[in-house]
Phi, psi and omega in degrees: 000128188247173181040058182287121177243137177287129166299158176302144188253023176297329174298321179286317182299334178287335181285339184266107185234138179250123182246096185295320180302318181262357176070038183238137169239135182244139165244094191065241191260356185254143178281141180239164177222135178274129175231141175297144173294332178298319175301310175303321179296318180297319175310305182300322184291316185291315175306310180294331180283320187273319180245358181092162185295322185290317180293321177300318181298317179293324181289318182296321184295315176295320177298317179294321182299316179296324177293317178297321176305317183296316188290325182303325178301334187280337188303296179293334185280327181280309183243042185296337180262005182269185181286158180302320183289317179299322178298313190291320187291358171310314183298308174304319185288328171288326173302320172292315173299327181280355175088016186280310186192160167267129190246121178252114178291135175253307174215143179214112180240110180234132176225106183295314173309309182280352182054040171249152184207131164216131185225131181228130182221148171260139179251117173257139172061041183294131183289322184297305181301314190295314184284330181289323175299316182298321182280320189238353189080180177295143185233179188251016182214159178297146183227007181275062190290314182291320185287328175288328173298320188291313181295326177295310186299321183291305185299317179303315176290330184279326177278331186081012175216158188285112177259123189245121177261151175223156178265108182270344168219148185223131176297339172289346176262011180092007177281158179291334182206173175264149175229128177237153178226134182231137173204170178314133181313323182289346177274356176269130180296331179250039180299329177303326177282341184264328186301318188299339174299341181256002184249155174294132184272151187299317180292312178295320181298325180290322175301315172297320172302316179297314178306312179297323178293323181294318180297320177300319179294314182297320177293326182287342171283314182294311188230073190293146176051043179306134177273146182300334186281342181255127182229127177168153179220001181289158181300323184293312180305310185296322176304307182299323186292321186292319176298323178287322179296325177296320184291329184302330182278000179237182175258010180308148166282141187240135177253112177265127182240151179151166184293163180295142175083012180280341182112029183292322174300325183287323177296321183297316171304313180299318179300312182299311187294331187273350182265174175291353183268009191299336179274351179268174183288145168248123182247120179250131180230125179267099188296326183291336178280346189261138177287149188308312182297337181255355184299314184289325180288328180290324186273321191251350180093168178219147177260158181296135182079005184297327178202165180313119175106341182278082186275352183212154172282145179215138180285152177263181186300326181298307177307318192288332183267007183304125179095346185243222181230141181247121181248118185255098175274153180058050181289341177291351180269353180296141176287153181310315181297323184291328185294315183303313179295322179292324175298321179291325175302310183296324179284317189259343180070027181213153183239167175229121181290156182287127181088007176241146186258345178282152178252153175228126177292137173232152175236090184234134167273122177266126172245118177254157175218153177200153170248004176260164178275105187295325175301317178291324177300325180295311183300325180279358186075015184259356178217139179294132176297316183291334172288325177297314172300328177289319180281337187272025174293321184223083177275148178226112180264125184263117182290147177295164186293327178296343173261011180230048184295326184298335185272348186293322170302322178292314178297320177297319176299310178294318178298318178300326180293314179295316180285337172286330173289320178293323176256015178054055184228126177276112182238131182289332185141193180259132182286165182306308187302319181293321178291327176298316174297326176292323181294330183269359179285160184269338184041070171304328177272001175058221188288335176293319183291319180297325179299319180291321185294319177292328175291326174290327180292319178301311184300317188274336181298149182286159181291129181075004186262193178249152176274120185250175186299322183293345175278332194270320189249139175286131181084209179290124178289170182303137181291136177287154174291164175303138185216163178239141179253163181266134179270181186291342175274003180090357175271152173295127182270209188297154169284125180255135181244161174302331178291146178293128178293149176293145181274342178099156178289321182304308180299312180303314178299317187294320177293324180289317180296323178289353181069026181280129179282157181299323178297316182290319180296316172301314177297315180295323178291319175297317186289313186294320177300316183296320182297313179299331184271006182057035174086004175280108177295327186291314180297323175295321178294331182284326174303318192269002179074022176233180177276155175303314179299324180293317184291326172297318179296319180291321181292334183267357181291143183303327183270003184268000000 
């Protein structure tokens, strides 16, 4: 491709948003940070001094590669309806917008059908060459390691094959500018020497392994023998988990307290698995789901002929859990007669089937759970006082998710892994903006609600794509804070807010005078936005201040 021209970058500038109130900078869905080049210079200097030039190059190259992978997601998304060249140069334009370098295209040949690529660019004012010369003076080798990693990562993600860029000229070597050339790795004769810079190094990898081992040991001290079903690192979670682990070594009955959806059954299962009863049955009962007339037969069993329809003797939940653990969820919903029999079982350690005169000894640890205030239920006469005292020997309160914000990233990562396997979906992960939105929710349904939201996000997210805010929340997503964008001169432009701006009286009067109906106006506005976005519905939706599903719905309306 010859005569490469950069398209106007207003679509990219709109992606870079500054929220001064919350101290956040966004590039699309991903959070960014402004750093002084002096700070990055010190980082390079410390890396080279501590691990040597080769190791530092590997680390910085991989950092740049990861950054390029992220930016490549925006190319087809923002300019999906444009030419292949316009889509590809999103990378160089973003590299400039991010303050790394001025990129001058020399040659760009892309053939998707033939899966071929050749790119040649000039880099002017490379920050990496500049700081390296300041620290070490002119050298005899290229030094734009992070930027080469970026170019390689971006192009690799864009083309779907490993494209390796190398610096054939570098300003740090005395040249007037840097020159980079990129082509498939197998077309470089010395690819074997270059590829290791993009792969985890044995020494660095071993250091990371050692760090992970130390972290694992630290976690084992804080949360020994953690169960896979329990995920968390917040102080409230650790306190609840510590109480459960201490109870596991005894036979004490445990009362799990907390709002609905916090994971009381998972804590009960963890208690069972940590105890000496782990090889015996774990039986869970939802007391709220049992009809009053069947509660006693379900819990304590029934003898044949005890009532109409009792054609055979049947063991109850207590007998089935003998030697193990019985989990009574929503125990506050038990009717008073069943509460009396439950108290007797706890005191005597024996049950009596319905319609039977014999008693049977049982050895069961009882774990009860409720989301109601049992003390208030006692005061209201809905729960027996003596049973409350018997159950309240060892209470464990599980905090709600809004008090476990630090646990949300861990929970989300685990849920995404589980649901992409369940739905056979390749998902890159959750964007930074989506994660921020997840952290700011109140979550009245707690972990159960988060689980439902993440499953919906996995289903709605594109294959190999990222879960964005619009994939997670039904209806309007959480409103973003006021933010500022960059204008064409590089200055921060007007402050934008989530509220729709006023169109002004002149425009309103002109529309009314022209006799334009609301339906026609909406149709024309939607169609124009889609045209300006080159058919990219997500970009058009952002122009209109709505989500992509909302735009889809409006476009498909019969009167639209």
